[in-house]
C-alpha positions, 0 to 999 in steps of 0.5 A, a space after each residue: 330929644 326933637 326928631 327930625 322933619 320929614 322933607 316935604 319933597 321925601 318921596 322924590 328924594 327917596 326915589 333918587 336916594 335908591 335910584 343911585 344904587 349906592 345903598 348896602 354897597 361895599 366901603 370903597 376907598 374913593 369915599 374913605 379917602 374924603 372922610 379921611 381927609 376930613 378927619 386930618 383937616 377938622 382934627 376929629 375922631 369921626 368923618 362919616 358920609 351918611 345916607 339918609 333912607 326911608 328909617 335910617 341914616 346908613 354910612 357909605 363911609 364911616 371913619 372912627 365908628 364900627 357901626 354902619 347905620 343907626 335909626 334916622 330919628 336920632 340922627 343928626 343928618 336927618 336935620 342936616 338935609 333939611 337946610 342947603 348950609 352946613 349944619 352946625 351944633 357946637 355941643 350938642 349937651 347945651 341944645 335942647 333938641 339933642 342934649 337927651 338924643 342917645 347918641 350924645 348921652 351914650 355911644 359915640 357920645 356926640 357933643 359937636 357936629 357939623 354936617 353939609 348936605 349932599 345933593 344929586 344931580 336933581 338937587 335932592 339931598 342924599 345925606 351929609 359929609 359929617 364930622 363928629 367930636 366928642 368935645 365942643 368945637 367950634 367952626 370958623 367961616 374957612 372951616 365951613 368953606 373947607 368942610 363944603 369943598 369936601 362934600 363937592 367932592 363927595 357929590 361927584 362920587 355919587 353923581 357916578 353912581 347916579 349917572 350909571 342907574 338914572 335916566 336924563 331925558 325922563 328923569 326916572 331910573 334906567 334899566 340898570 337902576 330898576 333892576 337894582 331896586 326891583 331885585 331888591 323889592 323882590 327879595 324883600 316880598 319873598 321874604 316878608 311873603 308879600 304879592 307883587 306885579 310886573 308891568 312892562 310897557 312899550 309906547 306905541 307909535 313912538 317912531 311916528 312922534 320921532 320922524 313927524 315931530 323930531 327927536 326932541 319932540 320925543 324927548 318931550 313925550 318921555 319926559 312926560 310919560 315918566 313924570 305921569 308913571 311917577 305921579 301914579 306910582 307908590 312910594 314903595 312901587 319901582 319904576 323906570 325907563 328900560 331903552 328907547 321906549 321901553 318902561 317897567 313898574 313893579 307894583 309892591 303888595 299888588 295882585 294881577 287885578 289891582 294892577 290892571 286897576 292901575 294901569 287903568 288909572 295911568 291909562 286915564 292920566 295919559 289921556 288927560 294929558 293928551 286932550 290938554 298938551 295937544 302936541 298934535 300926537 297922541 301918547 299910546 301904549 301896550 302893557 303886560 301885567 304878570 303877578 309875583 307869588 312869593 310862595 313860588 318866587 320867580 327872578 325878574 328875569 323871568 317875569 320881565 320875559 313874561 311880561 313883554 310876551 303878553 305886552 306884544 301880543 296886546 300890541 299885535 292885537 291892537 294893529 
């Protein structure tokens, strides 16, 4: 059995998937309708909307299976997201990559698989619309086109999730997306007794940039700031743009002391950007850091309120 390769852009792909807020949500008719259509059109027993997470494939819609997820390392969809075109296995028993796969030798006894990659608006592959049969099967060119059309319909439904949680200016999570991911992460930290740190960030003199250079330049500054945040944070961290010039980071397994070191590195990266870009202004920011203690867990709302207070104290002291 061949384990699926990891895409080179895996960090960004996982960030995009998590930012949609779709993982671990209930089944919905708008997705189930499409898997029912796929089942009927292709005369197969199983049709799935499968989303490939870090270590699992999770099914937003699963017609013909009684499980909601399986391990990524045995998934067919993990292979499908590596390409742009539908990934088709006519007979898994005749394919060395899958012949001894437990999903082939055991339930659901896959022999035929066809999965069309599902792309987010930013191009990241989130998962597949896939059809499965317990008997060998082949698809003609027209069948492939139909599968692509159905996958396009699934992508539009996923876009509605992403639009609700994604900030188009910075290409990072918006307030809703950040809250969804941060609350989930804090729940995990509380269960696993992991410390974390929340950093609230507010740009200084951002109004000056908009007033003097225009809102397009202001958007450029916001986008640059979001990209610097992305390169500073680790895959396990959560970050987002909360409103106009307000941002936040949730650093997992990080004490407040270590969080100060992170913000110093981030500040250095911002200084380097300012020196290199020479836009006629500098991006400046203030911040407040609050620790999360899993033995005395507090809500995200409370943490953000305290971090806001500390941030504005710093901002006032600088004036």
